[in-house]
C-alpha positions as CSV (number, residue, x, y, z in Angstrom):
1,M,-67.3,135.7,-38.7
2,K,-69.9,132.9,-38.5
3,H,-72.0,134.8,-41.0
4,L,-69.2,135.1,-43.3
5,L,-68.4,131.4,-43.0
6,K,-72.1,130.3,-43.6
7,V,-72.0,132.4,-46.8
8,L,-68.8,130.9,-48.0
9,F,-70.1,127.6,-47.3
10,I,-73.3,128.1,-49.0
11,F,-71.3,129.6,-52.0
12,I,-69.1,126.6,-52.1
13,L,-72.0,124.1,-51.9
14,I,-73.7,126.1,-54.8
15,L,-70.6,125.7,-56.9
16,T,-70.0,122.2,-56.3
17,S,-73.7,121.3,-57.0
18,C,-73.7,123.3,-60.4
19,Q,-70.5,121.6,-61.7
20,K,-71.5,118.8,-64.1
21,K,-70.3,115.3,-62.9
22,I,-68.0,113.6,-65.3
23,T,-69.4,110.0,-65.8
24,E,-67.5,107.0,-66.9
25,T,-69.9,107.3,-70.2
26,D,-68.8,111.0,-70.8
27,V,-65.2,109.7,-70.7
28,T,-65.8,106.9,-72.8
29,A,-67.3,109.0,-75.3
30,D,-64.6,111.6,-75.1
31,F,-61.9,108.8,-75.7
32,K,-64.1,107.5,-78.7
33,A,-64.3,111.0,-80.1
34,V,-60.5,111.5,-80.1
35,E,-59.9,108.1,-81.7
36,Q,-62.4,109.5,-84.6
37,V,-60.3,112.6,-84.8
38,V,-57.1,110.5,-85.2
39,Q,-58.8,108.5,-87.8
40,H,-60.0,111.7,-89.8
41,V,-56.5,113.3,-89.4
42,F,-54.7,110.4,-91.1
43,D,-57.4,109.7,-93.6
44,D,-57.8,113.6,-94.5
45,I,-54.4,114.9,-94.1
46,W,-51.8,111.9,-94.6
47,S,-53.9,109.8,-97.0
48,A,-55.8,112.5,-99.1
49,K,-53.2,115.2,-98.5
50,K,-55.8,118.0,-97.9
51,A,-53.8,120.5,-96.2
52,E,-56.8,122.9,-96.2
53,L,-58.2,120.8,-93.4
54,L,-55.2,121.4,-90.9
55,T,-57.0,124.1,-89.1
56,K,-59.9,121.7,-88.7
57,Y,-57.9,119.1,-86.6
58,H,-54.9,121.1,-85.2
59,T,-54.3,123.9,-83.0
60,E,-52.3,126.7,-84.1
61,D,-49.6,125.8,-82.0
62,F,-49.5,122.1,-83.2
63,I,-46.2,120.3,-83.3
64,L,-45.3,116.9,-84.5
65,L,-42.0,115.3,-83.5
66,E,-41.1,113.4,-86.8
67,H,-37.8,111.5,-87.4
68,G,-35.8,113.8,-85.2
69,E,-37.6,117.1,-86.6
70,V,-40.2,119.5,-85.5
71,W,-43.1,119.8,-88.0
72,T,-45.6,122.6,-87.7
73,N,-49.0,122.9,-89.5
74,D,-46.7,124.7,-92.4
75,T,-44.3,121.9,-92.4
76,I,-47.3,119.3,-92.9
77,A,-49.1,121.6,-95.4
78,N,-45.9,121.8,-97.6
79,W,-45.5,118.1,-97.3
80,C,-49.2,117.6,-98.6
81,E,-48.5,119.7,-101.6
82,R,-45.2,117.8,-102.5
83,A,-46.9,114.5,-102.0
84,K,-49.8,115.3,-104.1
85,K,-47.5,115.9,-107.0
86,R,-45.2,112.9,-106.5
87,D,-47.8,110.1,-105.3
88,Q,-50.2,109.8,-108.3
89,G,-52.1,106.5,-108.0
90,I,-50.8,105.7,-104.4
91,K,-53.4,104.9,-101.8
92,R,-53.0,104.9,-98.2
93,I,-55.3,102.9,-95.8
94,N,-55.0,103.9,-92.1
95,S,-56.0,101.6,-89.1
96,F,-55.3,101.9,-85.5
97,D,-54.9,100.0,-82.0
98,F,-55.6,102.4,-79.2
99,F,-54.2,100.9,-76.0
100,E,-53.8,103.7,-73.4
101,A,-55.9,106.6,-72.7
102,K,-55.9,109.1,-69.9
103,R,-58.1,112.2,-69.1
104,E,-57.0,115.2,-67.2
105,G,-59.5,118.1,-67.0
106,N,-60.1,119.1,-70.9
107,R,-57.0,117.2,-72.1
108,I,-56.9,113.6,-73.2
109,W,-53.6,111.8,-73.9
110,M,-53.7,108.6,-75.9
111,A,-51.3,105.8,-77.2
112,Y,-52.0,103.9,-80.0
113,H,-50.3,101.6,-82.7
114,N,-50.7,103.4,-86.3
115,Y,-50.9,100.9,-89.4
116,A,-50.6,102.0,-92.9
117,T,-51.3,100.0,-96.0
118,I,-49.8,101.8,-98.8
119,K,-50.8,100.5,-102.4
120,K,-50.2,101.3,-106.1
121,D,-51.2,99.0,-108.5
122,T,-50.2,95.4,-107.4
123,L,-47.6,96.6,-105.0
124,Q,-48.4,96.9,-101.3
125,R,-46.3,98.0,-98.4
126,N,-47.4,97.7,-94.7
127,L,-46.1,100.1,-92.1
128,Q,-46.5,100.6,-88.3
129,W,-45.5,103.2,-85.8
130,L,-46.0,103.7,-82.0
131,E,-47.5,107.1,-81.4
132,S,-49.3,109.1,-78.9
133,I,-51.5,112.4,-78.9
134,V,-52.7,115.1,-76.6
135,A,-56.2,116.2,-77.6
136,I,-57.7,119.4,-76.0
137,K,-61.4,119.6,-76.0
138,K,-62.7,123.1,-77.0
139,I,-66.1,124.6,-76.5
140,V,-67.3,126.6,-79.5
141,F,-70.2,129.0,-78.9
142,G,-72.4,129.7,-81.8
143,N,-71.5,129.5,-85.6
C-alpha cells in the first residue's frame, strides 16, 4: 500500500510539474486576441458582408441572440447576401470598449460596448449596443 501511495504521489507530482502555468501575461494576451477576433468579425462579416469568412470566426454551433431571434451562421450568411444587394455605398466603421473579461479554462467571456458609425455620402448615423461574447480557444495541429 505504501508503495502504491508513493507511485501515485510521484505520478501526481509529474503531472502537475508538466502542466504549463498560466501567467498574467498569457491571460492578457488571450484577452487581446479575443478583442482582435471581435474586431475582425465585425469588420469582415458585419461591415464587408463576407459570409465566406463565417467559418473562420464562428464555431459550427454558433448562435447570436438578436432582437428576440436566434441567428445561426446560415441566418447571418443570408443576411450578408441580402445586405450586399441593398447597401450599395454604405460604409460601417466599428469600434469597441471592452470593459469586463473573465477566463475559465479554454473559455473567455467578455463584455463590451459596440459602436458603429454608418456612412453614406454626407449622411452619418451612430449606433451603440451592449454585447458579450464567449470565445473558446482551440488548438490546431498541422496545416
